[in-house]
C-alpha positions as CSV (number, residue, x, y, z in Angstrom):
1,X,-2.4,12.1,14.2
2,X,-6.0,11.2,14.5
3,X,-6.4,11.1,10.8
4,X,-3.3,8.9,10.4
5,X,-4.8,6.4,12.9
6,X,-8.1,6.4,11.0
7,X,-6.3,5.7,7.7
8,X,-4.4,2.8,9.3
9,X,-7.5,1.3,10.8
10,X,-9.3,1.6,7.4
11,X,-6.4,-0.1,5.6
12,X,-6.4,-3.0,8.1
13,X,-10.2,-3.4,7.8
14,X,-10.0,-3.5,4.0
15,X,-7.1,-5.9,4.2
16,X,-9.0,-8.2,6.6
17,X,-12.0,-8.3,4.3
18,X,-10.0,-9.2,1.3
19,X,-8.0,-11.8,3.2
20,X,-11.2,-13.3,4.6
21,X,-12.6,-13.7,1.1
22,X,-9.5,-15.4,-0.1
23,X,-9.5,-17.7,3.0
24,X,-13.1,-18.7,2.5
25,X,-12.6,-19.4,-1.2
26,X,-9.6,-21.7,-0.4
27,X,-11.3,-23.7,2.3
28,X,-10.1,-21.9,5.5
29,X,-12.2,-20.5,8.3
30,X,-11.4,-16.8,8.9
31,X,-13.6,-16.9,12.0
32,X,-11.1,-19.0,14.0
33,X,-9.6,-17.3,17.1
34,X,-6.9,-14.8,16.1
35,X,-7.9,-14.7,12.4
36,X,-9.2,-12.0,10.1
37,X,-12.7,-11.6,11.7
38,X,-11.0,-11.0,15.0
39,X,-9.2,-8.0,13.4
40,X,-12.5,-6.7,12.1
41,X,-14.2,-7.1,15.5
42,X,-11.4,-5.3,17.2
43,X,-11.7,-2.4,14.7
44,X,-15.4,-2.2,15.3
45,X,-15.0,-2.1,19.0
46,X,-12.3,0.7,18.8
């Protein structure tokens, strides 16, 4: 179960990084509350 959780967290981190790049390229701010950088911060704190 621990490995499964690590894989899921890694997938969400990768997804957030890719989404953040797209958001920035299209004029959006991924640092807004509840957006992609919040997901990355939550993963880093876990």
